N, C-alpha and C positions, 0 to 999 in steps of 0.2 A: 427473421425469427432468431431470438437469443437462445442458444443451446447451453444447458446447464448440467454439470455433473455434480452429484451429491456424494461427499466422502465423510462418513460418520459411522462409528461402530455401534450406535444405538439406532435400531430400526425405527423406533417410534419418532425419533428426531427426523430421520429421513422422510418418513411418511408425512409428518407435519409440514416440512419444507416443500415436499412435492405437491401437497394439497394447495398450499398458498401460491406456488409459482405456476403450476399447471392451469390455474384458474385465469391466468392472463393470456390475452390473445397473442402477445408478442414474445412469450417465454415458453420454452419447452424443456422439461427435465428428460435428458437423453440417457441417463445411466445413474446407478447407485453402487457404491462400494463400501466396505466396512473396515478397510485398513489402508495405510499409506502406500504400501507396495502396489496394491490393486489400483489405487488412485493414479499412480504413475502410469501403469500399463494401460488403463482405460483412457486416460487423458491422451496418451500417445496414439491410441487406436481411433478414438472418436473425435479428437481435436475440438472439444467444446469451446464455446466463447468464455465461459466462466466455470470455475471449480469452487464450490463451497466446501472448504476443508476444515475438518475438526482438528484440534490440537492433539488431544490424547487418544491415540488409536493403537491397536496391537500391531506387531511386526515392525512397523515404521511409523513414527509420530508425524503429525501434520507439518511441523516446521521443516523436518528433513525432506519430506515428500514435496513440500512447496519449493524448496531449493532445486530439486531435481526437475520438477515440472517447468520451473522458470528457465532452466538451462536448456532443456530438450524441446520445450514447446513455448517459445517466447511470446507467441501470439495469444496464448491462453492466459486469461486473467484469474488469479487465485485470490479468493477472499477467505481468510482464516476466521473461523467462528468457534467460540469456546464459552464455557460457563464460568471460566476463571478470570477474575479481574486482576491479573498480575502483569505488571509492566514488562517483565522480561519476555513474556510471550509476544507482546506487541512488537518490541524491538527485534526479537528473533524472527518473527514473521516478515516484517518489513525488510530487514536485512537479507532475508532469504529470497526476496523478490516478490512478496505478496503485493497485490494491488490495494488491499484493504484488510481491515480487522474489525470484526463485530462480535458482540456478545449474543448468546443464544436466546436471551430474553427480549430480543428485538421485536418490535411490533411488526405484524405481517406487512403492512403498507411500507414500512421502512425497509424491510428485507427486499421487497420488490424494487423499490427505488434504488437500493444499494446495487443490485444486479445491473440495473440500467446505467447507473453512474459509472461503474468500472468499465462497462462496455464502451462508454463514450471516451474512455481513456483517462478519466479522473481518478485520483487516489481517494481512499475513504477510510476513516478511522472512527470508531464509535465515539461520540462526544464525551461519554463517561471516562474515556481513557486518554483524551488528548492533552489535557493540561500539563501532565507531568512526563509525557513521553520523551521529549528531547532532553530534559534535565536528567531523567533516569538514564538515558543512553549515554550521556556524558559522564555520569557518576560511575557507571558500571564498566565502561570500556577499559581495556588493559593498558592503553597508552594515553599519555597526557595530550592536551590540545597541541597541535603543531607537530606531533610525532609522525603523522602521515605526510609524505613528501608534498609540499605546497606546489611543486612544479606541475602536479596534476591539473591545477587550475589555470595554467598558462595557456592552455588551448582555448580558454574562454576569452571573448572580447571584453574590453573594459566595461561596456554597458552590461554584458551578461554577468560579470563579477559584481557589479553594482546592484543588479536585480537580485542576485543570490544573497548578497549581504542583507538586503532589506527583507527578503523572505525569511532569512534565518533569524531575524529579530521579531518575527511574528506578524509581519505586514501582509495583508491580502493583496491580490492582484490590483484591486481598485485603489488601495492605498498607495501601492508602488506607482501606479499610473499617475495618480494625482501629484505625488512627490516629484516625479521625473518629467511631468508635463507630456505624458505619452498616452496613447489610447490603450484601453484594456486588452484589445486584440494584439497589440504590439507586445505588451508585457507577456501575454500568454505565449506568443511566438518565441520570445526570448527564453522562457521557461522550457518550452519544448526543445529548443536548440541545445540548451544546457544539458538536458537529460540525454540527448543523442550523443553529444560530444563526450560526456562523462560515463557513458554506457550504464546509465541508471534507469530504473523503471518508475520511480516516483520522486516527487519533490521532497518527500520526507528523507529519502536516501541522500538527496543533494544537500539538505540542511545538515544531516549528520556529517557528511563529508566536509562541509564548510567548517564545522567545529574541529574535526579531526586534522584538518590542514592548518588550523589556526587563523583562518580568515575571520572568524568571529570567536568570541570567548564565552565560556559557560556563564550563565546568569544574565545574559542580555536578551534571551528569547522570551517573547510573550506568545504562548502557543495557541491561544484560543482561536485565532483566525487563520492558523497556518494552512489548514486544508479546506478553508471555506470556499474558495473558488479557484481551483486549479486551472 
């Protein structure tokens, strides 16, 4: 059973999500909260599989709460949900450790699948937000490409660096596998190993790091397929 915590300051939103999710045999809503501080406390207490986290909440916003939950409860997958189609929220959520980012106008069936997706360990970003995410992150960061110590990547094998470079250019697992004459399962294993070695929660964070270390340069990414098949 997938256990879900709802964190949103609008009761009607929580009610709608509960009605959708509780109708599934494999999903159970185990709690509801209306602010970020409460979300942290209840996440620590209940240890749900997934937290659906609103961005704009009183006392503490969802981005700050996501960061704390990711640190204190690393096994909990946080999906940030908002009505605001603003790239800075996407970047902030993913850098804070969120497993995904969705808009509140998501279809019920897509919401259900999103919960199942992040529990499987995959990253998830609403398709409406994906195309400009990495380019936005690169434009807005305080430091130029290469400013983060590239030695961070030395712990990766040569093959893992090669896979990361290809992912950063927008290639899917299938495309990387075809280019390197590898099986898709092998590519997926390389991605998982990279995340462990770099202490990252998603391939999106790995791609941002690839830019920040100068492994790849802004303008070379084609983001449409970046999260297609983690």
